[in-house]
LUMBA-702085 format. One record per atom (N, C-alpha, C): residue number from 1; residue in one letter; atom name; z, x, y. Coordinates in steps of 0.001 Angstrom, whole numbers, plus 500000, padded with zeros to 6 digits. Atoms other than C-alpha are relative to their C-alpha. Layout:
N
R | n | res | atom | pz | px | py
R | NUM | A | CA | Z | X | Y
...
This chain:
183
R | n | res | atom | pz | px | py
R | 1 | M | N | 498969 | 499093 | 500490
R | 1 | M | CA | 499697 | 483694 | 492282
R | 1 | M | C | 499399 | 500881 | 498907
R | 2 | A | N | 500455 | 499040 | 501004
R | 2 | A | CA | 499091 | 486765 | 490144
R | 2 | A | C | 500408 | 499545 | 498602
R | 3 | K | N | 499615 | 500246 | 501391
R | 3 | K | CA | 499074 | 486431 | 486365
R | 3 | K | C | 501091 | 500996 | 499654
R | 4 | I | N | 498861 | 499150 | 500349
R | 4 | I | CA | 502334 | 487791 | 484989
R | 4 | I | C | 500140 | 500058 | 498484
R | 5 | Y | N | 499809 | 499783 | 501434
R | 5 | Y | CA | 502714 | 489296 | 481511
R | 5 | Y | C | 501184 | 500945 | 499827
R | 6 | I | N | 498818 | 499172 | 500229
R | 6 | I | CA | 506006 | 490672 | 480218
R | 6 | I | C | 500144 | 500260 | 498510
R | 7 | D | N | 499784 | 499567 | 501379
R | 7 | D | CA | 506442 | 492637 | 476995
R | 7 | D | C | 501448 | 500461 | 499923
R | 8 | C | N | 498567 | 499720 | 500047
R | 8 | C | CA | 510178 | 492506 | 476304
R | 8 | C | C | 500531 | 499588 | 498631
R | 9 | E | N | 499460 | 500289 | 501323
R | 9 | E | CA | 512066 | 492660 | 473007
R | 9 | E | C | 501022 | 498868 | 500031
R | 10 | D | N | 498976 | 501014 | 499839
R | 10 | D | CA | 514749 | 490285 | 474327
R | 10 | D | C | 499413 | 498799 | 500747
R | 11 | E | N | 500608 | 501200 | 499407
R | 11 | E | CA | 513533 | 486721 | 475040
R | 11 | E | C | 500699 | 499585 | 501298
R | 12 | A | N | 499258 | 500347 | 498776
R | 12 | A | CA | 516298 | 486037 | 477586
R | 12 | A | C | 499643 | 500982 | 501124
R | 13 | G | N | 500392 | 498984 | 499028
R | 13 | G | CA | 515447 | 489327 | 479334
R | 13 | G | C | 498604 | 499747 | 500544
R | 14 | K | N | 501381 | 500310 | 499587
R | 14 | K | CA | 511778 | 488345 | 479413
R | 14 | K | C | 499994 | 498890 | 501053
R | 15 | N | N | 499937 | 501110 | 499040
R | 15 | N | CA | 512634 | 485078 | 481205
R | 15 | N | C | 500607 | 500437 | 501321
R | 16 | I | N | 499356 | 499501 | 498775
R | 16 | I | CA | 514907 | 486849 | 483671
R | 16 | I | C | 499022 | 500859 | 500806
R | 17 | Y | N | 500955 | 499145 | 499285
R | 17 | Y | CA | 512262 | 489471 | 484520
R | 17 | Y | C | 498847 | 499203 | 500573
R | 18 | N | N | 501060 | 500856 | 499480
R | 18 | N | CA | 509643 | 486762 | 484919
R | 18 | N | C | 500446 | 499379 | 501326
R | 19 | K | N | 499460 | 500603 | 498772
R | 19 | K | CA | 511861 | 485073 | 487523
R | 19 | K | C | 500150 | 501053 | 501108
R | 20 | I | N | 499851 | 498921 | 499010
R | 20 | I | CA | 512644 | 488389 | 489272
R | 20 | I | C | 498639 | 500378 | 500584
R | 21 | I | N | 501355 | 499650 | 499540
R | 21 | I | CA | 508925 | 489221 | 489462
R | 21 | I | C | 499469 | 498922 | 500937
R | 22 | Q | N | 500492 | 501099 | 499158
R | 22 | Q | CA | 508015 | 485785 | 490837
R | 22 | Q | C | 500703 | 499982 | 501357
R | 23 | T | N | 499230 | 500011 | 498753
R | 23 | T | CA | 510796 | 485901 | 493438
R | 23 | T | C | 499618 | 501168 | 500901
R | 24 | S | N | 500363 | 498816 | 499210
R | 24 | S | CA | 509911 | 489450 | 494536
R | 24 | S | C | 498602 | 499866 | 500588
R | 25 | L | N | 501359 | 500217 | 499488
R | 25 | L | CA | 506222 | 488547 | 494855
R | 25 | L | C | 500022 | 499023 | 501173
R | 26 | E | N | 499899 | 500983 | 498919
R | 26 | E | CA | 507135 | 485538 | 496985
R | 26 | E | C | 500661 | 500602 | 501235
R | 27 | D | N | 499290 | 499388 | 498874
R | 27 | D | CA | 509593 | 487503 | 499149
R | 27 | D | C | 499106 | 500934 | 500800
R | 28 | L | N | 500865 | 499017 | 499331
R | 28 | L | CA | 506999 | 490169 | 499927
R | 28 | L | C | 498614 | 499443 | 500325
R | 29 | I | N | 501283 | 500672 | 499772
R | 29 | I | CA | 504113 | 487680 | 500168
R | 29 | I | C | 498865 | 500815 | 499368
R | 30 | L | N | 500980 | 499184 | 500726
R | 30 | L | CA | 502192 | 489651 | 497540
R | 30 | L | C | 499251 | 499227 | 498918
R | 31 | G | N | 500547 | 500731 | 501137
R | 31 | G | CA | 501384 | 486979 | 494931
R | 31 | G | C | 498498 | 499797 | 500023
R | 32 | K | N | 501438 | 500257 | 499897
R | 32 | K | CA | 497895 | 486194 | 496221
R | 32 | K | C | 499185 | 501283 | 500177
R | 33 | S | N | 500695 | 498723 | 499801
R | 33 | S | CA | 497064 | 489879 | 496794
R | 33 | S | C | 499820 | 500768 | 498697
R | 34 | L | N | 500074 | 499324 | 501287
R | 34 | L | CA | 497427 | 490813 | 493126
R | 34 | L | C | 499300 | 499110 | 498988
R | 35 | I | N | 500663 | 500737 | 501072
R | 35 | I | CA | 495268 | 489806 | 490184
R | 35 | I | C | 500952 | 499851 | 498818
R | 36 | E | N | 499177 | 499987 | 501203
R | 36 | E | CA | 497744 | 490760 | 487502
R | 36 | E | C | 501206 | 500922 | 500160
R | 37 | V | N | 498789 | 499182 | 500067
R | 37 | V | CA | 501274 | 492093 | 486981
R | 37 | V | C | 500405 | 500057 | 498532
R | 38 | R | N | 499528 | 499841 | 501382
R | 38 | R | CA | 502374 | 493528 | 483630
R | 38 | R | C | 501260 | 500852 | 500008
R | 39 | M | N | 498762 | 499243 | 500099
R | 39 | M | CA | 505817 | 494743 | 482696
R | 39 | M | C | 500324 | 500236 | 498532
R | 40 | I | N | 499539 | 499628 | 501338
R | 40 | I | CA | 506997 | 496573 | 479599
R | 40 | I | C | 501471 | 500377 | 500130
R | 41 | C | N | 498554 | 499754 | 499946
R | 41 | C | CA | 510761 | 496501 | 479032
R | 41 | C | C | 500464 | 500515 | 498640
R | 42 | R | N | 499393 | 499452 | 501208
R | 42 | R | CA | 512432 | 498715 | 476457
R | 42 | R | C | 501436 | 500390 | 500350
R | 43 | E | N | 498616 | 499828 | 499561
R | 43 | E | CA | 516136 | 498289 | 477209
R | 43 | E | C | 500775 | 500996 | 499148
R | 44 | K | N | 499237 | 499137 | 500908
R | 44 | K | CA | 517348 | 500241 | 474160
R | 44 | K | C | 499719 | 501483 | 500216
R | 45 | E | N | 500367 | 498580 | 499908
R | 45 | E | CA | 515499 | 503493 | 474943
R | 45 | E | C | 500568 | 500689 | 501239
R | 46 | P | N | 500579 | 501093 | 499239
R | 46 | P | CA | 515742 | 502700 | 478052
R | 46 | P | C | 498875 | 500505 | 500912
R | 47 | F | N | 501048 | 499752 | 499005
R | 47 | F | CA | 512496 | 502684 | 480013
R | 47 | F | C | 499321 | 498689 | 500326
R | 48 | F | N | 500692 | 501187 | 499505
R | 48 | F | CA | 510567 | 500143 | 482039
R | 48 | F | C | 498715 | 500461 | 500673
R | 49 | I | N | 501289 | 499696 | 499366
R | 49 | I | CA | 506936 | 500120 | 483179
R | 49 | I | C | 499502 | 498727 | 500674
R | 50 | I | N | 500649 | 501113 | 499306
R | 50 | I | CA | 505350 | 497867 | 485773
R | 50 | I | C | 498619 | 500476 | 500421
R | 51 | G | N | 501367 | 499721 | 499566
R | 51 | G | CA | 501602 | 497796 | 486340
R | 51 | G | C | 499476 | 498828 | 500802
R | 52 | V | N | 500614 | 501062 | 499196
R | 52 | V | CA | 499761 | 495849 | 489026
R | 52 | V | C | 498540 | 500330 | 500253
R | 53 | L | N | 501408 | 499869 | 499652
R | 53 | L | CA | 496094 | 495267 | 489623
R | 53 | L | C | 499771 | 499200 | 501268
R | 54 | P | N | 500191 | 500717 | 498729
R | 54 | P | CA | 495485 | 494439 | 493290
R | 54 | P | C | 498571 | 499507 | 500175
R | 55 | K | N | 501329 | 500407 | 499546
R | 55 | K | CA | 492599 | 492491 | 494730
R | 55 | K | C | 499573 | 501049 | 501019
R | 56 | S | N | 500443 | 498993 | 499030
R | 56 | S | CA | 490459 | 494583 | 497047
R | 56 | S | C | 500587 | 499672 | 501372
R | 57 | T | N | 499421 | 500186 | 498669
R | 57 | T | CA | 492010 | 495121 | 500466
R | 57 | T | C | 498899 | 500059 | 501048
R | 58 | S | N | 500980 | 499988 | 498916
R | 58 | S | CA | 490275 | 494836 | 503809
R | 58 | S | C | 499579 | 501429 | 500325
R | 59 | K | N | 500512 | 498670 | 499651
R | 59 | K | CA | 488209 | 497705 | 505141
R | 59 | K | C | 500843 | 500616 | 501122
R | 60 | P | N | 499240 | 499336 | 498938
R | 60 | P | CA | 489831 | 500318 | 507386
R | 60 | P | C | 499471 | 499621 | 501390
R | 61 | I | N | 500366 | 500328 | 498619
R | 61 | I | CA | 489842 | 499562 | 511128
R | 61 | I | C | 499638 | 501301 | 500717
R | 62 | K | N | 500469 | 498823 | 499267
R | 62 | K | CA | 487797 | 502092 | 513092
R | 62 | K | C | 500101 | 499726 | 501496
R | 63 | L | N | 499900 | 500111 | 498547
R | 63 | L | CA | 487997 | 502773 | 516800
R | 63 | L | C | 498925 | 499057 | 500554
R | 64 | R | N | 501122 | 500822 | 499519
R | 64 | R | CA | 484586 | 501107 | 517317
R | 64 | R | C | 500222 | 498502 | 499804
R | 65 | D | N | 499746 | 501404 | 500280
R | 65 | D | CA | 485988 | 497836 | 515942
R | 65 | D | C | 500755 | 499288 | 501118
R | 66 | F | N | 499219 | 500681 | 498961
R | 66 | F | CA | 488182 | 497197 | 518991
R | 66 | F | C | 500026 | 500722 | 501342
R | 67 | V | N | 500005 | 499233 | 498748
R | 67 | V | CA | 487441 | 499775 | 521730
R | 67 | V | C | 498556 | 500314 | 500405
R | 68 | T | N | 501296 | 499520 | 499491
R | 68 | T | CA | 484455 | 500580 | 523955
R | 68 | T | C | 500274 | 501139 | 500983
R | 69 | I | N | 499892 | 498899 | 499041
R | 69 | I | CA | 483862 | 503724 | 525993
R | 69 | I | C | 499426 | 499523 | 501320
R | 70 | E | N | 500421 | 500430 | 498667
R | 70 | E | CA | 483675 | 502859 | 529693
R | 70 | E | C | 499364 | 501151 | 500774
R | 71 | E | N | 500447 | 498859 | 499197
R | 71 | E | CA | 483178 | 506343 | 531107
R | 71 | E | C | 500451 | 501290 | 499318
R | 72 | T | N | 499651 | 498672 | 500503
R | 72 | T | CA | 483143 | 509990 | 530048
R | 72 | T | C | 499637 | 501006 | 501075
R | 73 | K | N | 500285 | 498955 | 499033
R | 73 | K | CA | 483426 | 512969 | 532379
R | 73 | K | C | 500727 | 501266 | 499582
R | 74 | T | N | 499362 | 498728 | 500314
R | 74 | T | CA | 484351 | 516641 | 532208
R | 74 | T | C | 500741 | 500500 | 501235
R | 75 | E | N | 499173 | 499458 | 498929
R | 75 | E | CA | 487207 | 518019 | 534310
R | 75 | E | C | 500698 | 501243 | 499470
R | 76 | D | N | 499357 | 498743 | 500389
R | 76 | D | CA | 488371 | 521657 | 534081
R | 76 | D | C | 499748 | 500356 | 498539
R | 77 | G | N | 500385 | 499656 | 501375
R | 77 | G | CA | 486523 | 522096 | 530788
R | 77 | G | C | 500465 | 499007 | 498945
R | 78 | K | N | 499537 | 501027 | 500945
R | 78 | K | CA | 488140 | 519028 | 529211
R | 78 | K | C | 499176 | 498735 | 500171
R | 79 | T | N | 500688 | 501286 | 499939
R | 79 | T | CA | 486365 | 515807 | 528338
R | 79 | T | C | 501035 | 498905 | 500194
R | 80 | I | N | 499109 | 501116 | 499684
R | 80 | I | CA | 488115 | 512830 | 529910
R | 80 | I | C | 499226 | 498719 | 499708
R | 81 | T | N | 500671 | 501231 | 500405
R | 81 | T | CA | 487285 | 509434 | 528435
R | 81 | T | C | 500835 | 498803 | 500417
R | 82 | K | N | 499351 | 501257 | 499649
R | 82 | K | CA | 488067 | 505997 | 529807
R | 82 | K | C | 499599 | 498981 | 498933
R | 83 | L | N | 500243 | 500959 | 501076
R | 83 | L | CA | 488430 | 503440 | 527019
R | 83 | L | C | 500414 | 498603 | 500436
R | 84 | K | N | 499635 | 501399 | 499764
R | 84 | K | CA | 488467 | 499660 | 527206
R | 84 | K | C | 500378 | 499396 | 498654
R | 85 | I | N | 499514 | 500626 | 501220
R | 85 | I | CA | 490536 | 497881 | 524569
R | 85 | I | C | 499528 | 498548 | 499991
R | 86 | E | N | 500547 | 501356 | 500104
R | 86 | E | CA | 488693 | 494728 | 523482
R | 86 | E | C | 500951 | 499073 | 499240
R | 87 | D | N | 499051 | 500770 | 500806
R | 87 | D | CA | 491348 | 493599 | 520974
R | 87 | D | C | 501240 | 500861 | 499840
R | 88 | E | N | 498807 | 499153 | 499972
R | 88 | E | CA | 494906 | 494854 | 521370
R | 88 | E | C | 500815 | 499991 | 498703
R | 89 | T | N | 499283 | 500065 | 501276
R | 89 | T | CA | 495947 | 494157 | 517750
R | 89 | T | C | 500380 | 501386 | 499486
R | 90 | Y | N | 499768 | 498662 | 500547
R | 90 | Y | CA | 495629 | 497825 | 516790
R | 90 | Y | C | 500290 | 501048 | 501077
R | 91 | A | N | 499682 | 499081 | 498906
R | 91 | A | CA | 496519 | 499337 | 520172
R | 91 | A | C | 501203 | 500896 | 499683
R | 92 | P | N | 498864 | 499107 | 500300
R | 92 | P | CA | 499947 | 500609 | 518985
R | 92 | P | C | 499625 | 501163 | 499068
R | 93 | Q | N | 500436 | 498935 | 500911
R | 93 | Q | CA | 498284 | 502564 | 516157
R | 93 | Q | C | 499115 | 501003 | 500742
R | 94 | L | N | 500851 | 499115 | 499198
R | 94 | L | CA | 495725 | 503960 | 518632
R | 94 | L | C | 500866 | 500897 | 500879
R | 95 | F | N | 499127 | 499231 | 499115
R | 95 | F | CA | 498493 | 505065 | 521005
R | 95 | F | C | 500693 | 501143 | 499268
R | 96 | E | N | 499349 | 498949 | 500793
R | 96 | E | CA | 500034 | 507108 | 518181
R | 96 | E | C | 499075 | 501186 | 499703
R | 97 | I | N | 500915 | 498920 | 500418
R | 97 | I | CA | 496880 | 509161 | 517529
R | 97 | I | C | 499202 | 500638 | 501129
R | 98 | I | N | 500682 | 499352 | 498878
R | 98 | I | CA | 495498 | 509905 | 520991
R | 98 | I | C | 500997 | 500303 | 501120
R | 99 | N | N | 499183 | 499634 | 498847
R | 99 | N | CA | 496936 | 511543 | 524111
R | 99 | N | C | 499549 | 499156 | 501192
R | 100 | I | N | 500337 | 500871 | 498868
R | 100 | I | CA | 497055 | 509052 | 526970
R | 100 | I | C | 500425 | 500690 | 501299
R | 101 | I | N | 499733 | 499396 | 498697
R | 101 | I | CA | 496766 | 510576 | 530437
R | 101 | I | C | 500441 | 498933 | 500989
R | 102 | D | N | 499712 | 501081 | 499067
R | 102 | D | CA | 496809 | 507279 | 532312
R | 102 | D | C | 499625 | 498678 | 499339
R | 103 | Q | N | 500338 | 501337 | 500480
R | 103 | Q | CA | 496761 | 503544 | 531591
R | 103 | Q | C | 499966 | 499071 | 501213
R | 104 | P | N | 500121 | 500795 | 498772
R | 104 | P | CA | 495424 | 501740 | 534701
R | 104 | P | C | 500319 | 498520 | 499811
R | 105 | S | N | 499676 | 501403 | 500275
R | 105 | S | CA | 495787 | 498330 | 533046
R | 105 | S | C | 500292 | 499862 | 498514
R | 106 | R | N | 499649 | 500275 | 501398
R | 106 | R | CA | 496807 | 496728 | 529798
R | 106 | R | C | 498848 | 500307 | 499046
R | 107 | F | N | 501171 | 499837 | 500860
R | 107 | F | CA | 493264 | 496996 | 528444
R | 107 | F | C | 499189 | 501257 | 500281
R | 108 | E | N | 500712 | 498762 | 499685
R | 108 | E | CA | 492224 | 500367 | 529900
R | 108 | E | C | 500923 | 501188 | 499804
R | 109 | L | N | 499221 | 498775 | 500079
R | 109 | L | CA | 493361 | 503844 | 529090
R | 109 | L | C | 499083 | 501195 | 500161
R | 110 | I | N | 500734 | 498759 | 499759
R | 110 | I | CA | 492291 | 507354 | 529982
R | 110 | I | C | 500631 | 501076 | 499122
R | 111 | T | N | 499516 | 498999 | 500946
R | 111 | T | CA | 492550 | 510132 | 527426
R | 111 | T | C | 499188 | 501288 | 500092
R | 112 | D | N | 500716 | 498734 | 500114
R | 112 | D | CA | 491670 | 513788 | 527014
R | 112 | D | C | 499838 | 500393 | 498524
R | 113 | S | N | 500181 | 499754 | 501439
R | 113 | S | CA | 491698 | 513514 | 523203
R | 113 | S | C | 498524 | 499860 | 499647
R | 114 | P | N | 501383 | 500193 | 500462
R | 114 | P | CA | 488372 | 513954 | 521402
R | 114 | P | C | 499857 | 498586 | 499423
R | 115 | I | N | 500202 | 501374 | 500448
R | 115 | I | CA | 486978 | 510485 | 520757
R | 115 | I | C | 498832 | 499936 | 499026
R | 116 | D | N | 501005 | 500254 | 501031
R | 116 | D | CA | 485119 | 509646 | 517570
R | 116 | D | C | 500099 | 498513 | 499694
R | 117 | M | N | 499959 | 501455 | 500177
R | 117 | M | CA | 484217 | 505966 | 517385
R | 117 | M | C | 500148 | 499596 | 498532
R | 118 | D | N | 499819 | 500285 | 501423
R | 118 | D | CA | 484307 | 506198 | 513556
R | 118 | D | C | 501389 | 500413 | 499490
R | 119 | M | N | 498635 | 499611 | 500352
R | 119 | M | CA | 487917 | 507439 | 513613
R | 119 | M | C | 500740 | 498778 | 499459
R | 120 | I | N | 499222 | 501091 | 500579
R | 120 | I | CA | 490107 | 505294 | 511349
R | 120 | I | C | 501344 | 499930 | 500719
R | 121 | V | N | 498784 | 500221 | 499230
R | 121 | V | CA | 492929 | 503845 | 513412
R | 121 | V | C | 501068 | 499320 | 499137
R | 122 | Y | N | 499056 | 500723 | 500861
R | 122 | Y | CA | 494508 | 501573 | 510805
R | 122 | Y | C | 499341 | 499700 | 498666
R | 123 | D | N | 500496 | 500314 | 501336
R | 123 | D | CA | 494088 | 501221 | 507057
R | 123 | D | C | 501046 | 499145 | 499299
R | 124 | A | N | 499068 | 500944 | 500621
R | 124 | A | CA | 495722 | 498189 | 505459
R | 124 | A | C | 500442 | 500463 | 498614
R | 125 | K | N | 499644 | 499506 | 501336
R | 125 | K | CA | 495725 | 499982 | 502100
R | 125 | K | C | 501341 | 500721 | 500007
R | 126 | D | N | 498746 | 499243 | 499921
R | 126 | D | CA | 498584 | 502208 | 503247
R | 126 | D | C | 501212 | 499060 | 500015
R | 127 | D | N | 498909 | 500975 | 499943
R | 127 | D | CA | 500837 | 499265 | 504151
R | 127 | D | C | 500108 | 499230 | 498688
R | 128 | F | N | 500021 | 500752 | 501251
R | 128 | F | CA | 499767 | 497431 | 501010
R | 128 | F | C | 500658 | 500799 | 498872
R | 129 | K | N | 499383 | 499151 | 501028
R | 129 | K | CA | 500725 | 500372 | 498763
R | 129 | K | C | 501512 | 500026 | 500155
R | 130 | L | N | 498554 | 500003 | 499752
R | 130 | L | CA | 504150 | 500485 | 500402
R | 130 | L | C | 500642 | 498693 | 499550
R | 131 | K | N | 499474 | 501300 | 500435
R | 131 | K | CA | 504624 | 496760 | 499764
R | 131 | K | C | 500059 | 499908 | 498479
R | 132 | V | N | 500026 | 500039 | 501461
R | 132 | V | CA | 503623 | 497147 | 496111
R | 132 | V | C | 501117 | 500877 | 499434
R | 133 | L | N | 498914 | 499127 | 500454
R | 133 | L | CA | 506031 | 500076 | 495678
R | 133 | L | C | 501357 | 499325 | 500225
R | 134 | D | N | 498775 | 500738 | 499720
R | 134 | D | CA | 508778 | 497986 | 497310
R | 134 | D | C | 500208 | 498924 | 498930
R | 135 | F | N | 499933 | 501030 | 501041
R | 135 | F | CA | 507988 | 495166 | 494864
R | 135 | F | C | 500470 | 500605 | 498671
R | 136 | M | N | 499645 | 499371 | 501271
R | 136 | M | CA | 508203 | 497505 | 491863
R | 136 | M | C | 501472 | 500432 | 500002
R | 137 | N | N | 498618 | 499541 | 499909
R | 137 | N | CA | 511489 | 498989 | 493043
R | 137 | N | C | 501000 | 498844 | 499959
R | 138 | R | N | 499122 | 501172 | 500052
R | 138 | R | CA | 512984 | 495501 | 493458
R | 138 | R | C | 500156 | 499465 | 498576
R | 139 | V | N | 499995 | 500571 | 501349
R | 139 | V | CA | 512086 | 494532 | 489888
R | 139 | V | C | 500769 | 500870 | 499005
R | 140 | F | N | 499322 | 499115 | 500956
R | 140 | F | CA | 513427 | 497597 | 488063
R | 140 | F | C | 501513 | 499856 | 500077
R | 141 | P | N | 498530 | 499997 | 499975
R | 141 | P | CA | 517082 | 497611 | 487022
R | 141 | P | C | 500500 | 501159 | 500868
R | 142 | E | N | 499476 | 499039 | 499041
R | 142 | E | CA | 519277 | 499552 | 489448
R | 142 | E | C | 500203 | 501409 | 499455
R | 143 | G | N | 499697 | 498675 | 500540
R | 143 | G | CA | 520203 | 502426 | 487132
R | 143 | G | C | 498791 | 500853 | 499669
R | 144 | M | N | 501223 | 499272 | 500357
R | 144 | M | CA | 516589 | 503439 | 486528
R | 144 | M | C | 499552 | 500863 | 501178
R | 145 | R | N | 500218 | 499171 | 498805
R | 145 | R | CA | 516524 | 506300 | 489049
R | 145 | R | C | 498870 | 501012 | 499844
R | 146 | V | N | 501091 | 499054 | 500219
R | 146 | V | CA | 513927 | 508574 | 487445
R | 146 | V | C | 498718 | 499173 | 499977
R | 147 | R | N | 501204 | 500837 | 499874
R | 147 | R | CA | 510540 | 507180 | 488503
R | 147 | R | C | 498759 | 500853 | 500229
R | 148 | K | N | 501284 | 499330 | 499806
R | 148 | K | CA | 506905 | 508196 | 488414
R | 148 | K | C | 498948 | 498918 | 500175
R | 149 | T | N | 501037 | 500979 | 499707
R | 149 | T | CA | 503940 | 506320 | 489875
R | 149 | T | C | 498625 | 500623 | 499776
R | 150 | F | N | 501374 | 499586 | 500252
R | 150 | F | CA | 500298 | 506559 | 488808
R | 150 | F | C | 499097 | 499083 | 500824
R | 151 | Y | N | 500880 | 500750 | 499099
R | 151 | Y | CA | 497617 | 505512 | 491306
R | 151 | Y | C | 498557 | 500063 | 499531
R | 152 | G | N | 501430 | 500096 | 500273
R | 152 | G | CA | 494005 | 504454 | 490880
R | 152 | G | C | 499572 | 498627 | 500477
R | 153 | K | N | 500382 | 501369 | 499688
R | 153 | K | CA | 492320 | 501067 | 490924
R | 153 | K | C | 501226 | 499082 | 499834
R | 154 | S | N | 498726 | 500697 | 500194
R | 154 | S | CA | 495708 | 499861 | 489667
R | 154 | S | C | 501135 | 500949 | 500378
R | 155 | M | N | 498812 | 499173 | 499772
R | 155 | M | CA | 499245 | 501097 | 490326
R | 155 | M | C | 500972 | 499716 | 498868
R | 156 | V | N | 499052 | 500135 | 501102
R | 156 | V | CA | 501686 | 501739 | 487502
R | 156 | V | C | 501190 | 500904 | 500281
R | 157 | M | N | 498791 | 499210 | 499800
R | 157 | M | CA | 505292 | 502876 | 487796
R | 157 | M | C | 500839 | 499956 | 498733
R | 158 | L | N | 499127 | 499820 | 501156
R | 158 | L | CA | 507486 | 504180 | 484999
R | 158 | L | C | 501391 | 500310 | 500540
R | 159 | A | N | 498625 | 499767 | 499542
R | 159 | A | CA | 511278 | 504096 | 485411
R | 159 | A | C | 500940 | 500109 | 498805
R | 160 | S | N | 498994 | 499816 | 501039
R | 160 | S | CA | 514210 | 505266 | 483314
R | 160 | S | C | 501251 | 500604 | 500623
R | 161 | E | N | 498802 | 499291 | 499544
R | 161 | E | CA | 517718 | 506623 | 483614
R | 161 | E | C | 500039 | 501389 | 499387
R | 162 | K | N | 500092 | 498703 | 500674
R | 162 | K | CA | 516696 | 509612 | 481458
R | 162 | K | C | 498673 | 500659 | 500356
R | 163 | P | N | 501308 | 499361 | 499822
R | 163 | P | CA | 513923 | 512214 | 481743
R | 163 | P | C | 498965 | 499340 | 499082
R | 164 | F | N | 501064 | 500679 | 500736
R | 164 | F | CA | 510605 | 510793 | 480573
R | 164 | F | C | 499601 | 500769 | 498743
R | 165 | T | N | 500592 | 499386 | 501188
R | 165 | T | CA | 509239 | 511420 | 477100
R | 165 | T | C | 498492 | 499901 | 500141
R | 166 | E | N | 501474 | 500048 | 499985
R | 166 | E | CA | 505542 | 512083 | 476504
R | 166 | E | C | 499512 | 498620 | 499571
R | 167 | E | N | 500381 | 501331 | 500502
R | 167 | E | CA | 505383 | 508751 | 474640
R | 167 | E | C | 500052 | 498961 | 501124
R | 168 | W | N | 499872 | 500960 | 498902
R | 168 | W | CA | 506598 | 506802 | 477704
R | 168 | W | C | 498886 | 500189 | 501027
R | 169 | I | N | 501077 | 499706 | 499037
R | 169 | I | CA | 504133 | 508549 | 480009
R | 169 | I | C | 498668 | 499516 | 499443
R | 170 | K | N | 501243 | 500448 | 500651
R | 170 | K | CA | 501341 | 507856 | 477520
R | 170 | K | C | 499881 | 498477 | 500074
R | 171 | K | N | 499996 | 501465 | 499948
R | 171 | K | CA | 502333 | 504169 | 477412
R | 171 | K | C | 499665 | 499511 | 501422
R | 172 | A | N | 500280 | 500367 | 498607
R | 172 | A | CA | 502265 | 503981 | 481244
R | 172 | A | C | 498516 | 500222 | 500325
R | 173 | L | N | 501413 | 499698 | 499740
R | 173 | L | CA | 498822 | 505627 | 481378
R | 173 | L | C | 499080 | 499043 | 499246
R | 174 | E | N | 500785 | 500988 | 500761
R | 174 | E | CA | 497529 | 503284 | 478672
R | 174 | E | C | 499983 | 498657 | 500723
R | 175 | L | N | 499936 | 501245 | 499236
R | 175 | L | CA | 498722 | 500305 | 480721
R | 175 | L | C | 499073 | 500078 | 501213
R | 176 | K | N | 500863 | 499804 | 498829
R | 176 | K | CA | 496964 | 501704 | 483802
R | 176 | K | C | 498528 | 499868 | 499602
R | 177 | E | N | 501387 | 500038 | 500480
R | 177 | E | CA | 493731 | 502209 | 481848
R | 177 | E | C | 499612 | 498576 | 499597
R | 178 | D | N | 500268 | 501363 | 500450
R | 178 | D | CA | 493971 | 498732 | 480304
R | 178 | D | C | 499813 | 499039 | 501183
R | 179 | L | N | 500126 | 500826 | 498805
R | 179 | L | CA | 494506 | 497054 | 483687
R | 179 | L | C | 498645 | 500225 | 500680
R | 180 | E | N | 501234 | 499659 | 499273
R | 180 | E | CA | 491535 | 498882 | 485183
R | 180 | E | C | 498741 | 499640 | 499236
R | 181 | K | N | 501235 | 500289 | 500741
R | 181 | K | CA | 489061 | 498305 | 482365
R | 181 | K | C | 499794 | 498519 | 499757
R | 182 | N | N | 500128 | 501422 | 500283
R | 182 | N | CA | 489800 | 494621 | 481741
R | 182 | N | C | 499702 | 499160 | 501238
R | 183 | N | N | 500228 | 500798 | 498791
R | 183 | N | CA | 489333 | 493586 | 485351
R | 183 | N | C | 498987 | 500664 | 500879
């Protein structure tokens, strides 16, 4: 489970947010994917900041990782390629990015799309970022509708019910910098 640190002026609030964070991490199965979670709660102003430092995610899946080229031919000036799917795990993502002319079997398809074996078909980072954003949105109080997210090696989100002040943005950026330099 990720290390959780909460900076809250109200001790009861700190305990409640600790429980909300733990529950949200468990619900989204994120606890083991994060090194650290930090939250700053300033209920009186009001603004809230959550910062997370993720562990490194898996490398992007390229076409070459699960497909082989069986045959290539040119018809009417177009290159037609027959592909063999070796592992169908990422087939749905492949189907979204190429034009399929024919699919003779479950593991074979014919396309007229340009084929680059280094083409990224799936990147887990994209899904992971969405899960982290979902986690942050679950933790913030409901009325905090004004939000801004800062991305880098860490992810930090600032939330308030009012327009942000320069001081709040500075505090969020300091948290981001601190997360990234200490780990």
